[in-house]
DRENGUTI-392617 format. One record per residue: x, y, z of N, C-alpha, C, O in turn; residue number from 1; residue in three letters. Coordinates in pm, whole numbers, padded with zeros to 5 digits, always signed. Example, Ala and Ser with C-alpha at 12.3 -4.5 7.8 and 13.67 -1.06 7.14 Angstrom:
{nxx: +01319	nyy: -00569	nzz: +00780	caxx: +01230	cayy: -00450	cazz: +00780	cxx: +01320	cyy: -00330	czz: +00780	oxx: +01424	oyy: -00332	ozz: +00846	num: 1	residuo: ALA}
{nxx: +01285	nyy: -00225	nzz: +00708	caxx: +01367	cayy: -00106	cazz: +00714	cxx: +01290	cyy: +00003	czz: +00787	oxx: +01341	oyy: +00114	ozz: +00804	num: 2	residuo: SER}
END
This chain:
{nxx: -07427	nyy: -06885	nzz: -07735	caxx: -07396	cayy: -06902	cazz: -07571	cxx: -07294	cyy: -07014	czz: -07544	oxx: -07288	oyy: -07123	ozz: -07601	num: 1	residuo: UNK}
{nxx: -07191	nyy: -06953	nzz: -07417	caxx: -07077	cayy: -07052	cazz: -07426	cxx: -07110	cyy: -07138	czz: -07288	oxx: -07118	oyy: -07096	ozz: -07172	num: 2	residuo: UNK}
{nxx: -07123	nyy: -07257	nzz: -07333	caxx: -07147	cayy: -07359	cazz: -07226	cxx: -07049	cyy: -07404	czz: -07143	oxx: -06938	oyy: -07415	ozz: -07195	num: 3	residuo: UNK}
{nxx: -07060	nyy: -07435	nzz: -07019	caxx: -06961	cayy: -07474	cazz: -06932	cxx: -06943	cyy: -07647	czz: -06928	oxx: -07037	oyy: -07722	ozz: -06904	num: 4	residuo: UNK}
{nxx: -06814	nyy: -07691	nzz: -06954	caxx: -06793	cayy: -07830	cazz: -06964	cxx: -06732	cyy: -07853	czz: -06859	oxx: -06663	oyy: -07769	ozz: -06801	num: 5	residuo: UNK}
{nxx: -06752	nyy: -08001	nzz: -06811	caxx: -06713	cayy: -08040	cazz: -06668	cxx: -06653	cyy: -08215	czz: -06713	oxx: -06719	oyy: -08307	ozz: -06760	num: 6	residuo: UNK}
{nxx: -06519	nyy: -08211	nzz: -06681	caxx: -06480	cayy: -08350	cazz: -06678	cxx: -06399	cyy: -08403	czz: -06569	oxx: -06296	oyy: -08340	ozz: -06545	num: 7	residuo: UNK}
{nxx: -06427	nyy: -08514	nzz: -06493	caxx: -06363	cayy: -08579	cazz: -06365	cxx: -06303	cyy: -08693	czz: -06452	oxx: -06343	oyy: -08774	ozz: -06537	num: 8	residuo: UNK}
{nxx: -06130	nyy: -08645	nzz: -06360	caxx: -06023	cayy: -08767	cazz: -06395	cxx: -06005	cyy: -08771	czz: -06224	oxx: -06054	oyy: -08695	ozz: -06141	num: 9	residuo: UNK}
{nxx: -05912	nyy: -08896	nzz: -06203	caxx: -05839	cayy: -08942	cazz: -06075	cxx: -05763	cyy: -08930	czz: -06097	oxx: -05723	oyy: -08957	ozz: -06210	num: 10	residuo: UNK}
{nxx: -05679	nyy: -08876	nzz: -05993	caxx: -05555	cayy: -08913	cazz: -05952	cxx: -05514	cyy: -08939	czz: -05838	oxx: -05510	oyy: -08858	ozz: -05746	num: 11	residuo: UNK}
{nxx: -05478	nyy: -09057	nzz: -05832	caxx: -05445	cayy: -09117	cazz: -05665	cxx: -05553	cyy: -09155	czz: -05578	oxx: -05543	oyy: -09191	ozz: -05461	num: 12	residuo: UNK}
{nxx: -05684	nyy: -09139	nzz: -05665	caxx: -05817	cayy: -09160	cazz: -05627	cxx: -05882	cyy: -09030	czz: -05607	oxx: -06005	oyy: -09030	ozz: -05595	num: 13	residuo: UNK}
{nxx: -05819	nyy: -08924	nzz: -05601	caxx: -05837	cayy: -08792	cazz: -05549	cxx: -05956	cyy: -08763	czz: -05703	oxx: -05923	oyy: -08781	ozz: -05821	num: 14	residuo: UNK}
{nxx: -06077	nyy: -08722	nzz: -05657	caxx: -06126	cayy: -08671	cazz: -05830	cxx: -06080	cyy: -08525	czz: -05830	oxx: -06053	oyy: -08458	ozz: -05731	num: 15	residuo: UNK}
{nxx: -06075	nyy: -08488	nzz: -05953	caxx: -06033	cayy: -08389	cazz: -06017	cxx: -06122	cyy: -08364	czz: -06138	oxx: -06127	oyy: -08418	ozz: -06248	num: 16	residuo: UNK}
{nxx: -06201	nyy: -08253	nzz: -06074	caxx: -06285	cayy: -08159	cazz: -06136	cxx: -06270	cyy: -08068	czz: -06239	oxx: -06297	oyy: -07958	ozz: -06191	num: 17	residuo: UNK}
{nxx: -06231	nyy: -08054	nzz: -06399	caxx: -06184	cayy: -07996	cazz: -06458	cxx: -06304	cyy: -07902	czz: -06541	oxx: -06407	oyy: -07947	ozz: -06590	num: 18	residuo: UNK}
{nxx: -06267	nyy: -07783	nzz: -06543	caxx: -06426	cayy: -07690	cazz: -06584	cxx: -06366	cyy: -07611	czz: -06694	oxx: -06260	oyy: -07549	ozz: -06684	num: 19	residuo: UNK}
{nxx: -06447	nyy: -07619	nzz: -06809	caxx: -06362	cayy: -07536	cazz: -06936	cxx: -06523	cyy: -07481	czz: -06950	oxx: -06630	oyy: -07540	ozz: -06935	num: 20	residuo: UNK}
{nxx: -06481	nyy: -07312	nzz: -06993	caxx: -06580	cayy: -07238	cazz: -07013	cxx: -06593	cyy: -07118	czz: -06960	oxx: -06506	oyy: -07033	ozz: -06941	num: 21	residuo: UNK}
{nxx: -06756	nyy: -07111	nzz: -06924	caxx: -06799	cayy: -07005	cazz: -06872	cxx: -06882	cyy: -07017	czz: -06715	oxx: -06980	oyy: -07089	ozz: -06698	num: 22	residuo: UNK}
{nxx: -06837	nyy: -06953	nzz: -06638	caxx: -06940	cayy: -07021	cazz: -06485	cxx: -06994	cyy: -06893	czz: -06449	oxx: -06959	oyy: -06792	ozz: -06389	num: 23	residuo: UNK}
{nxx: -07122	nyy: -06951	nzz: -06529	caxx: -07259	cayy: -06807	cazz: -06455	cxx: -07358	cyy: -06848	czz: -06391	oxx: -07344	oyy: -06938	ozz: -06308	num: 24	residuo: UNK}
{nxx: -07471	nyy: -06798	nzz: -06414	caxx: -07605	cayy: -06796	cazz: -06329	cxx: -07645	cyy: -06944	czz: -06443	oxx: -07673	oyy: -07044	ozz: -06377	num: 25	residuo: UNK}
{nxx: -07648	nyy: -06955	nzz: -06523	caxx: -07664	cayy: -07080	cazz: -06608	cxx: -07631	cyy: -07185	czz: -06591	oxx: -07701	oyy: -07286	ozz: -06577	num: 26	residuo: UNK}
{nxx: -07458	nyy: -07168	nzz: -06590	caxx: -07387	cayy: -07303	cazz: -06572	cxx: -07352	cyy: -07343	czz: -06438	oxx: -07334	oyy: -07464	ozz: -06427	num: 27	residuo: UNK}
{nxx: -07337	nyy: -07266	nzz: -06317	caxx: -07307	cayy: -07306	cazz: -06197	cxx: -07389	cyy: -07440	czz: -06150	oxx: -07323	oyy: -07531	ozz: -06100	num: 28	residuo: UNK}
{nxx: -07540	nyy: -07455	nzz: -06168	caxx: -07602	cayy: -07545	cazz: -06080	cxx: -07521	cyy: -07702	czz: -06108	oxx: -07474	oyy: -07781	ozz: -06027	num: 29	residuo: UNK}
{nxx: -07528	nyy: -07705	nzz: -06247	caxx: -07457	cayy: -07848	cazz: -06231	cxx: -07329	cyy: -07858	czz: -06178	oxx: -07294	oyy: -07946	ozz: -06098	num: 30	residuo: UNK}
{nxx: -07274	nyy: -07790	nzz: -06210	caxx: -07120	cayy: -07758	cazz: -06111	cxx: -07135	cyy: -07805	czz: -05958	oxx: -07076	oyy: -07892	ozz: -05894	num: 31	residuo: UNK}
{nxx: -07235	nyy: -07717	nzz: -05923	caxx: -07232	cayy: -07697	cazz: -05761	cxx: -07286	cyy: -07876	czz: -05740	oxx: -07232	oyy: -07942	ozz: -05652	num: 32	residuo: UNK}
{nxx: -07379	nyy: -07929	nzz: -05818	caxx: -07446	cayy: -08081	cazz: -05778	cxx: -07349	cyy: -08149	czz: -05797	oxx: -07334	oyy: -08233	ozz: -05708	num: 33	residuo: UNK}
{nxx: -07245	nyy: -08153	nzz: -05907	caxx: -07168	cayy: -08262	cazz: -05920	cxx: -07046	cyy: -08213	czz: -05801	oxx: -06951	oyy: -08292	ozz: -05801	num: 34	residuo: UNK}
{nxx: -07037	nyy: -08137	nzz: -05735	caxx: -06888	cayy: -08106	cazz: -05662	cxx: -06971	cyy: -08207	czz: -05504	oxx: -06926	oyy: -08300	ozz: -05437	num: 35	residuo: UNK}
{nxx: -07092	nyy: -08138	nzz: -05496	caxx: -07175	cayy: -08183	cazz: -05381	cxx: -07179	cyy: -08334	czz: -05376	oxx: -07168	oyy: -08405	ozz: -05276	num: 36	residuo: UNK}
{nxx: -07195	nyy: -08370	nzz: -05498	caxx: -07207	cayy: -08538	cazz: -05523	cxx: -07044	cyy: -08607	czz: -05522	oxx: -07021	oyy: -08715	ozz: -05467	num: 37	residuo: UNK}
{nxx: -06980	nyy: -08557	nzz: -05563	caxx: -06824	cayy: -08585	cazz: -05506	cxx: -06809	cyy: -08616	czz: -05396	oxx: -06771	oyy: -08724	ozz: -05352	num: 38	residuo: UNK}
{nxx: -06847	nyy: -08485	nzz: -05321	caxx: -06774	cayy: -08471	cazz: -05174	cxx: -06902	cyy: -08565	czz: -05105	oxx: -06926	oyy: -08559	ozz: -04984	num: 39	residuo: UNK}
{nxx: -06953	nyy: -08622	nzz: -05169	caxx: -07080	cayy: -08722	cazz: -05072	cxx: -07018	cyy: -08860	czz: -05063	oxx: -07055	oyy: -08958	ozz: -04999	num: 40	residuo: UNK}
{nxx: -06925	nyy: -08843	nzz: -05136	caxx: -06848	cayy: -09017	cazz: -05157	cxx: -06732	cyy: -09026	czz: -05079	oxx: -06654	oyy: -09121	ozz: -05090	num: 41	residuo: UNK}
{nxx: -06712	nyy: -08923	nzz: -04991	caxx: -06576	cayy: -08885	cazz: -04920	cxx: -06462	cyy: -08940	czz: -04958	oxx: -06393	oyy: -09020	ozz: -04895	num: 42	residuo: UNK}
{nxx: -06439	nyy: -08884	nzz: -05082	caxx: -06260	cayy: -08893	cazz: -05140	cxx: -06175	cyy: -08836	czz: -05045	oxx: -06209	oyy: -08744	ozz: -04971	num: 43	residuo: UNK}
{nxx: -06040	nyy: -08899	nzz: -05046	caxx: -05959	cayy: -08838	cazz: -04940	cxx: -05928	cyy: -08698	czz: -04973	oxx: -05870	oyy: -08632	ozz: -04887	num: 44	residuo: UNK}
{nxx: -05960	nyy: -08640	nzz: -05095	caxx: -05957	cayy: -08500	cazz: -05137	cxx: -06065	cyy: -08488	czz: -05243	oxx: -06150	oyy: -08571	ozz: -05275	num: 45	residuo: UNK}
{nxx: -06040	nyy: -08351	nzz: -05295	caxx: -06095	cayy: -08316	cazz: -05380	cxx: -06069	cyy: -08176	czz: -05470	oxx: -06090	oyy: -08066	ozz: -05420	num: 46	residuo: UNK}
{nxx: -06026	nyy: -08192	nzz: -05599	caxx: -05935	cayy: -08109	cazz: -05676	cxx: -06022	cyy: -08024	czz: -05765	oxx: -06068	oyy: -08098	ozz: -05851	num: 47	residuo: UNK}
{nxx: -06067	nyy: -07891	nzz: -05782	caxx: -06163	cayy: -07802	cazz: -05916	cxx: -06012	cyy: -07771	czz: -05944	oxx: -05915	oyy: -07753	ozz: -05871	num: 48	residuo: UNK}
{nxx: -06036	nyy: -07773	nzz: -06103	caxx: -05962	cayy: -07716	cazz: -06197	cxx: -06011	cyy: -07625	czz: -06283	oxx: -06065	oyy: -07659	ozz: -06389	num: 49	residuo: UNK}
{nxx: -05992	nyy: -07472	nzz: -06238	caxx: -06053	cayy: -07401	cazz: -06338	cxx: -05969	cyy: -07319	czz: -06394	oxx: -05975	oyy: -07198	ozz: -06373	num: 50	residuo: UNK}
{nxx: -05862	nyy: -07383	nzz: -06487	caxx: -05730	cayy: -07356	cazz: -06535	cxx: -05796	cyy: -07292	czz: -06725	oxx: -05737	oyy: -07211	ozz: -06796	num: 51	residuo: UNK}
{nxx: -05930	nyy: -07364	nzz: -06759	caxx: -05976	cayy: -07337	cazz: -06837	cxx: -06101	cyy: -07272	czz: -06851	oxx: -06179	oyy: -07286	ozz: -06945	num: 52	residuo: UNK}
{nxx: -06119	nyy: -07177	nzz: -06720	caxx: -06231	cayy: -07091	cazz: -06722	cxx: -06222	cyy: -06947	czz: -06793	oxx: -06141	oyy: -06866	ozz: -06748	num: 53	residuo: UNK}
{nxx: -06293	nyy: -06916	nzz: -06889	caxx: -06282	cayy: -06806	cazz: -06925	cxx: -06393	cyy: -06665	czz: -06883	oxx: -06398	oyy: -06550	ozz: -06929	num: 54	residuo: UNK}
{nxx: -06463	nyy: -06725	nzz: -06792	caxx: -06542	cayy: -06628	cazz: -06714	cxx: -06576	cyy: -06661	czz: -06557	oxx: -06607	oyy: -06777	ozz: -06534	num: 55	residuo: UNK}
{nxx: -06575	nyy: -06589	nzz: -06470	caxx: -06576	cayy: -06655	cazz: -06373	cxx: -06633	cyy: -06537	czz: -06276	oxx: -06535	oyy: -06479	ozz: -06228	num: 56	residuo: UNK}
{nxx: -06751	nyy: -06483	nzz: -06231	caxx: -06778	cayy: -06402	cazz: -06144	cxx: -06897	cyy: -06442	czz: -06016	oxx: -06875	oyy: -06545	ozz: -05953	num: 57	residuo: UNK}
{nxx: -06972	nyy: -06393	nzz: -05994	caxx: -07023	cayy: -06433	cazz: -05846	cxx: -07077	cyy: -06547	czz: -05826	oxx: -07079	oyy: -06591	ozz: -05711	num: 58	residuo: UNK}
{nxx: -07133	nyy: -06621	nzz: -05931	caxx: -07164	cayy: -06768	cazz: -05940	cxx: -07090	cyy: -06870	czz: -05905	oxx: -07123	oyy: -06967	ozz: -05837	num: 59	residuo: UNK}
{nxx: -06934	nyy: -06834	nzz: -05980	caxx: -06835	cayy: -06915	cazz: -05959	cxx: -06769	cyy: -06915	czz: -05795	oxx: -06716	oyy: -07009	ozz: -05735	num: 60	residuo: UNK}
{nxx: -06788	nyy: -06796	nzz: -05758	caxx: -06727	cayy: -06763	cazz: -05624	cxx: -06846	cyy: -06843	czz: -05521	oxx: -06802	oyy: -06904	ozz: -05424	num: 61	residuo: UNK}
{nxx: -06970	nyy: -06840	nzz: -05541	caxx: -07071	cayy: -06894	cazz: -05457	cxx: -07080	cyy: -07069	czz: -05462	oxx: -07119	oyy: -07135	ozz: -05365	num: 62	residuo: UNK}
{nxx: -07034	nyy: -07133	nzz: -05596	caxx: -07019	cayy: -07243	cazz: -05645	cxx: -06889	cyy: -07280	czz: -05528	oxx: -06907	oyy: -07361	ozz: -05437	num: 63	residuo: UNK}
{nxx: -06771	nyy: -07212	nzz: -05546	caxx: -06659	cayy: -07241	cazz: -05465	cxx: -06693	cyy: -07269	czz: -05291	oxx: -06663	oyy: -07363	ozz: -05217	num: 64	residuo: UNK}
{nxx: -06755	nyy: -07165	nzz: -05271	caxx: -06771	cayy: -07113	cazz: -05114	cxx: -06833	cyy: -07251	czz: -05092	oxx: -06771	oyy: -07338	ozz: -05032	num: 65	residuo: UNK}
{nxx: -06973	nyy: -07275	nzz: -05149	caxx: -07085	cayy: -07393	cazz: -05116	cxx: -06983	cyy: -07514	czz: -05076	oxx: -06983	oyy: -07568	ozz: -04965	num: 66	residuo: UNK}
{nxx: -06907	nyy: -07543	nzz: -05170	caxx: -06813	cayy: -07642	cazz: -05201	cxx: -06720	cyy: -07692	czz: -05049	oxx: -06708	oyy: -07800	ozz: -04990	num: 67	residuo: UNK}
{nxx: -06666	nyy: -07552	nzz: -05025	caxx: -06544	cayy: -07561	cazz: -04935	cxx: -06614	cyy: -07556	czz: -04793	oxx: -06550	oyy: -07579	ozz: -04691	num: 68	residuo: UNK}
{nxx: -06769	nyy: -07522	nzz: -04791	caxx: -06839	cayy: -07557	cazz: -04679	cxx: -06880	cyy: -07673	czz: -04608	oxx: -06893	oyy: -07697	ozz: -04488	num: 69	residuo: UNK}
{nxx: -06905	nyy: -07771	nzz: -04763	caxx: -06968	cayy: -07891	cazz: -04747	cxx: -06801	cyy: -08004	czz: -04726	oxx: -06790	oyy: -08114	ozz: -04672	num: 70	residuo: UNK}
{nxx: -06719	nyy: -07935	nzz: -04780	caxx: -06566	cayy: -08034	cazz: -04774	cxx: -06542	cyy: -08004	czz: -04631	oxx: -06484	oyy: -08093	ozz: -04568	num: 71	residuo: UNK}
{nxx: -06580	nyy: -07876	nzz: -04557	caxx: -06486	cayy: -07867	cazz: -04429	cxx: -06615	cyy: -07960	czz: -04315	oxx: -06574	oyy: -08015	ozz: -04213	num: 72	residuo: UNK}
{nxx: -06735	nyy: -07962	nzz: -04345	caxx: -06812	cayy: -08039	cazz: -04289	cxx: -06799	cyy: -08188	czz: -04270	oxx: -06833	oyy: -08252	ozz: -04170	num: 73	residuo: UNK}
{nxx: -06743	nyy: -08235	nzz: -04387	caxx: -06696	cayy: -08391	cazz: -04407	cxx: -06562	cyy: -08410	czz: -04388	oxx: -06516	oyy: -08522	ozz: -04412	num: 74	residuo: UNK}
{nxx: -06468	nyy: -08297	nzz: -04338	caxx: -06359	cayy: -08317	cazz: -04307	cxx: -06274	cyy: -08325	czz: -04430	oxx: -06156	oyy: -08360	ozz: -04423	num: 75	residuo: UNK}
{nxx: -06326	nyy: -08298	nzz: -04526	caxx: -06244	cayy: -08330	cazz: -04658	cxx: -06171	cyy: -08206	czz: -04736	oxx: -06234	oyy: -08108	ozz: -04775	num: 76	residuo: UNK}
{nxx: -06061	nyy: -08220	nzz: -04749	caxx: -05955	cayy: -08125	cazz: -04832	cxx: -06002	cyy: -08091	czz: -04980	oxx: -06003	oyy: -08169	ozz: -05074	num: 77	residuo: UNK}
{nxx: -06038	nyy: -07973	nzz: -04980	caxx: -06095	cayy: -07898	cazz: -05140	cxx: -05983	cyy: -07850	czz: -05156	oxx: -05928	oyy: -07804	ozz: -05056	num: 78	residuo: UNK}
{nxx: -05903	nyy: -07842	nzz: -05303	caxx: -05782	cayy: -07753	cazz: -05350	cxx: -05882	cyy: -07704	czz: -05490	oxx: -05975	oyy: -07760	ozz: -05548	num: 79	residuo: UNK}
{nxx: -05816	nyy: -07582	nzz: -05509	caxx: -05866	cayy: -07514	cazz: -05628	cxx: -05725	cyy: -07482	czz: -05688	oxx: -05624	oyy: -07434	ozz: -05637	num: 80	residuo: UNK}
{nxx: -05761	nyy: -07535	nzz: -05841	caxx: -05605	cayy: -07496	cazz: -05927	cxx: -05662	cyy: -07373	czz: -06010	oxx: -05781	oyy: -07354	ozz: -06038	num: 81	residuo: UNK}
{nxx: -05579	nyy: -07311	nzz: -06036	caxx: -05620	cayy: -07170	cazz: -06132	cxx: -05489	cyy: -07096	czz: -06145	oxx: -05437	oyy: -07080	ozz: -06035	num: 82	residuo: UNK}
{nxx: -05422	nyy: -07048	nzz: -06241	caxx: -05329	cayy: -06973	cazz: -06273	cxx: -05360	cyy: -06845	czz: -06337	oxx: -05273	oyy: -06763	ozz: -06364	num: 83	residuo: UNK}
{nxx: -05483	nyy: -06828	nzz: -06360	caxx: -05546	cayy: -06712	cazz: -06474	cxx: -05633	cyy: -06572	czz: -06365	oxx: -05729	oyy: -06591	ozz: -06291	num: 84	residuo: UNK}
{nxx: -05571	nyy: -06457	nzz: -06385	caxx: -05637	cayy: -06375	cazz: -06339	cxx: -05807	cyy: -06356	czz: -06327	oxx: -05886	oyy: -06301	ozz: -06250	num: 85	residuo: UNK}
{nxx: -05811	nyy: -06445	nzz: -06462	caxx: -05960	cayy: -06383	cazz: -06465	cxx: -06068	cyy: -06489	czz: -06322	oxx: -06182	oyy: -06455	ozz: -06289	num: 86	residuo: UNK}
{nxx: -06002	nyy: -06597	nzz: -06269	caxx: -06037	cayy: -06635	cazz: -06170	cxx: -05959	cyy: -06587	czz: -06025	oxx: -06025	oyy: -06567	ozz: -05923	num: 87	residuo: UNK}
{nxx: -05863	nyy: -06577	nzz: -06028	caxx: -05796	cayy: -06534	cazz: -05925	cxx: -05834	cyy: -06393	czz: -05858	oxx: -05852	oyy: -06373	ozz: -05738	num: 88	residuo: UNK}
{nxx: -05842	nyy: -06309	nzz: -05953	caxx: -05854	cayy: -06155	cazz: -05921	cxx: -06014	cyy: -06155	czz: -05835	oxx: -06012	oyy: -06105	ozz: -05722	num: 89	residuo: UNK}
{nxx: -06138	nyy: -06205	nzz: -05885	caxx: -06243	cayy: -06174	cazz: -05797	cxx: -06232	cyy: -06271	czz: -05693	oxx: -06318	oyy: -06257	ozz: -05605	num: 90	residuo: UNK}
{nxx: -06156	nyy: -06362	nzz: -05676	caxx: -06148	cayy: -06436	cazz: -05505	cxx: -06047	cyy: -06347	czz: -05448	oxx: -06069	oyy: -06323	ozz: -05330	num: 91	residuo: UNK}
{nxx: -05957	nyy: -06297	nzz: -05493	caxx: -05867	cayy: -06178	cazz: -05405	cxx: -05975	cyy: -06049	czz: -05355	oxx: -05987	oyy: -06010	ozz: -05238	num: 92	residuo: UNK}
{nxx: -06043	nyy: -06000	nzz: -05463	caxx: -06117	cayy: -05937	cazz: -05422	cxx: -06252	cyy: -05924	czz: -05325	oxx: -06313	oyy: -05826	ozz: -05283	num: 93	residuo: UNK}
{nxx: -06268	nyy: -06055	nzz: -05311	caxx: -06395	cayy: -06084	cazz: -05240	cxx: -06300	cyy: -06177	czz: -05084	oxx: -06351	oyy: -06250	ozz: -04998	num: 94	residuo: UNK}
{nxx: -06178	nyy: -06141	nzz: -05097	caxx: -06104	cayy: -06197	cazz: -04989	cxx: -06139	cyy: -06380	czz: -04949	oxx: -06114	oyy: -06441	ozz: -04845	num: 95	residuo: UNK}
{nxx: -06211	nyy: -06435	nzz: -05093	caxx: -06244	cayy: -06608	cazz: -05096	cxx: -06133	cyy: -06668	czz: -05085	oxx: -06119	oyy: -06768	ozz: -05014	num: 96	residuo: UNK}
{nxx: -06020	nyy: -06605	nzz: -05169	caxx: -05895	cayy: -06665	cazz: -05168	cxx: -05857	cyy: -06729	czz: -05017	oxx: -05836	oyy: -06849	ozz: -04999	num: 97	residuo: UNK}
{nxx: -05853	nyy: -06630	nzz: -04915	caxx: -05811	cayy: -06685	cazz: -04772	cxx: -05890	cyy: -06820	czz: -04736	oxx: -05840	oyy: -06899	ozz: -04656	num: 98	residuo: UNK}
{nxx: -06012	nyy: -06843	nzz: -04795	caxx: -06058	cayy: -06958	cazz: -04717	cxx: -06069	cyy: -07076	czz: -04804	oxx: -06140	oyy: -07172	ozz: -04773	num: 99	residuo: UNK}
{nxx: -05970	nyy: -07067	nzz: -04961	caxx: -05983	cayy: -07187	cazz: -05039	cxx: -05815	cyy: -07186	czz: -05033	oxx: -05741	oyy: -07089	ozz: -05016	num: 100	residuo: UNK}
{nxx: -05774	nyy: -07342	nzz: -05055	caxx: -05641	cayy: -07369	cazz: -05086	cxx: -05645	cyy: -07365	czz: -05232	oxx: -05717	oyy: -07428	ozz: -05309	num: 101	residuo: UNK}
{nxx: -05530	nyy: -07255	nzz: -05265	caxx: -05531	cayy: -07243	cazz: -05420	cxx: -05394	cyy: -07281	czz: -05437	oxx: -05302	oyy: -07248	ozz: -05362	num: 102	residuo: UNK}
{nxx: -05383	nyy: -07371	nzz: -05566	caxx: -05299	cayy: -07417	cazz: -05614	cxx: -05251	cyy: -07340	czz: -05795	oxx: -05310	oyy: -07253	ozz: -05858	num: 103	residuo: UNK}
{nxx: -05133	nyy: -07412	nzz: -05828	caxx: -05109	cayy: -07328	cazz: -06000	cxx: -05139	cyy: -07424	czz: -06062	oxx: -05199	oyy: -07404	ozz: -06167	num: 104	residuo: UNK}
{nxx: -05108	nyy: -07559	nzz: -06023	caxx: -05112	cayy: -07689	cazz: -06107	cxx: -05161	cyy: -07761	czz: -06043	oxx: -05196	oyy: -07732	ozz: -05929	num: 105	residuo: UNK}
{nxx: -05184	nyy: -07919	nzz: -06116	caxx: -05279	cayy: -08036	cazz: -06065	cxx: -05155	cyy: -08104	czz: -05980	oxx: -05180	oyy: -08160	ozz: -05873	num: 106	residuo: UNK}
{nxx: -05071	nyy: -08100	nzz: -06011	caxx: -04949	cayy: -08203	cazz: -05937	cxx: -04951	cyy: -08141	czz: -05789	oxx: -05009	oyy: -08204	ozz: -05700	num: 107	residuo: UNK}
{nxx: -04886	nyy: -08013	nzz: -05761	caxx: -04882	cayy: -07927	cazz: -05663	cxx: -05021	cyy: -07948	czz: -05568	oxx: -05007	oyy: -07953	ozz: -05446	num: 108	residuo: UNK}
{nxx: -05141	nyy: -07958	nzz: -05622	caxx: -05246	cayy: -07959	cazz: -05530	cxx: -05271	cyy: -08120	czz: -05477	oxx: -05319	oyy: -08148	ozz: -05367	num: 109	residuo: UNK}
{nxx: -05230	nyy: -08212	nzz: -05577	caxx: -05208	cayy: -08370	cazz: -05515	cxx: -05149	cyy: -08412	czz: -05429	oxx: -05181	oyy: -08489	ozz: -05338	num: 110	residuo: UNK}
{nxx: -05023	nyy: -08342	nzz: -05464	caxx: -04907	cayy: -08349	cazz: -05365	cxx: -04953	cyy: -08292	czz: -05195	oxx: -04931	oyy: -08340	ozz: -05084	num: 111	residuo: UNK}
{nxx: -05008	nyy: -08199	nzz: -05229	caxx: -05008	cayy: -08095	cazz: -05080	cxx: -05145	cyy: -08172	czz: -05038	oxx: -05145	oyy: -08195	ozz: -04917	num: 112	residuo: UNK}
{nxx: -05260	nyy: -08217	nzz: -05104	caxx: -05401	cayy: -08231	cazz: -05057	cxx: -05361	cyy: -08391	czz: -04974	oxx: -05412	oyy: -08429	ozz: -04869	num: 113	residuo: UNK}
{nxx: -05250	nyy: -08473	nzz: -05062	caxx: -05271	cayy: -08599	cazz: -05035	cxx: -05205	cyy: -08609	czz: -04883	oxx: -05249	oyy: -08681	ozz: -04794	num: 114	residuo: UNK}
{nxx: -05113	nyy: -08538	nzz: -04876	caxx: -05045	cayy: -08549	cazz: -04709	cxx: -05129	cyy: -08563	czz: -04603	oxx: -05083	oyy: -08570	ozz: -04489	num: 115	residuo: UNK}
END
């Protein structure tokens, strides 16, 4: 079984949650709660780094949509970093890419969200 690893780092007080592995029914709950916990602390912004994600399906989409709704309610900008078709394709097919701020790398995300 491929487990999902998550690591949180900070760039200019913005939490960056980097996920590695597969986001599926088994692994999405800890991610959802981690993102909710970070958003509750009201950071200036939050970045979810999905560049190392190898599987991304409906659970991954749901996780991002939930985080985006919470961020909107709190007035926090949420950025999603991915350069992979594995993540971008499902987001485009479901039009969820329209509701997210998508970036190709961390630097772009931090620069845009900090502003």
